[in-house]
C-alpha positions in Angstrom: 0.0 0.1 0.1 1.1 3.6 -0.9 1.1 6.5 1.1 -0.9 8.0 -1.8 -3.6 5.5 -1.8 -6.9 6.8 -0.5 -10.2 4.8 0.3 -13.4 5.6 0.8 -14.7 3.4 4.0 -18.4 3.0 4.2 -19.7 4.4 7.6 -16.7 6.3 8.7 -17.0 9.4 10.5 -15.6 11.5 13.1 -16.5 13.8 16.1 -15.0 17.0 15.9 -16.3 19.8 18.4 -19.3 17.6 19.4 -20.6 17.2 15.8 -20.4 13.8 13.9 -19.1 14.4 10.5 -18.6 12.0 7.5 -15.2 11.1 6.7 -13.9 10.2 3.3 -10.6 9.6 1.1 -8.9 7.5 4.3 -5.1 7.2 3.8 -2.3 5.8 6.3 -1.5 9.7 6.8 -4.7 11.5 6.6 -8.3 11.8 5.8 -11.1 14.1 4.7 -13.9 15.6 6.5 -17.0 16.8 4.9 -18.5 20.0 6.4 -19.5 23.1 5.7 -17.9 24.5 8.7 -14.1 23.9 8.1 -11.1 24.9 10.2 -8.4 27.3 8.9 -5.9 25.7 6.7 -2.7 25.1 9.4 -4.8 24.7 12.3 -4.3 21.6 14.7 -7.4 19.7 15.2 -7.9 16.4 17.4 -11.0 14.4 16.6 -12.3 10.9 17.5 -12.2 8.7 14.7 -15.2 6.1 14.3 -14.7 3.5 12.1 -17.0 0.3 11.3 -16.6 -2.5 13.8 -13.6 -0.6 15.9 -13.9 1.3 19.0 -13.4 5.2 18.5 -10.0 6.3 18.8 -8.2 9.9 19.1 -6.3 11.5 15.9 -4.5 14.7 15.8 -3.5 16.4 12.9 -2.9 19.6 10.7 -5.5 21.0 8.3 -3.6 20.5 5.3 -6.2 21.4 2.6 -9.8 23.1 2.1 -12.4 22.0 -0.4 -14.1 25.2 -1.0 -17.0 24.8 -3.2 -16.6 28.2 -4.9 -13.1 27.0 -6.0 -12.9 23.4 -5.3 -9.6 21.6 -4.9 -11.4 18.1 -5.3 -14.4 18.6 -7.4 -15.3 15.0 -6.8 -15.5 15.7 -2.8 -17.9 17.6 -0.8 -17.0 20.6 0.9 -14.4 20.1 3.7 -10.9 19.7 4.8 -8.3 17.4 4.7 -6.0 16.9 7.5 -2.4 15.1 7.6 -2.3 12.9 10.8 0.6 13.6 13.2 -0.3 11.8 16.2 -2.2 8.4 16.5 -1.7 5.7 18.9 0.4 2.9 17.3 -2.4 0.2 18.1 -4.8 2.6 16.2 -2.5 3.2 13.3 -2.2 -0.9 12.9 -5.5 -1.1 12.8 -6.3 1.5 10.6 -4.0 0.1 8.3 -5.4 -3.4 8.6 -8.8 -1.7 7.7 -7.3 0.0 4.5 -5.6 -3.4 3.4 -9.2 -5.2 3.4 -11.1 -2.8 1.7 -12.5 -4.3 -1.6 -12.8 -1.4 -3.7 -9.4 -0.6 -5.1 -7.4 2.7 -3.9 -7.8 5.9 -5.4 -4.5 7.8 -6.4 -4.1 11.5 -5.3 
């Protein structure tokens, strides 16, 4: 699996500031959160990642890009933001990697 491989995990979401939001386009190093209320690019965020069949776990990262509907960077994705994961417990990273490896759909390249 390459770092650039992105997967859509059905049912994946996160809790950010008390709001449950859909998570799309997941990789071993980051993910995309769909929301009309994006943080600022460069902002540090901490969220609870909710993946199917797994207890929620905390991920911290930096907002690396925004998908603005006026000028979408990724037209195939809804409004939201991407984060680059900077802190994740080793057991959670291993579980995330295992989940991505088991995805039936082929990965998308960035």
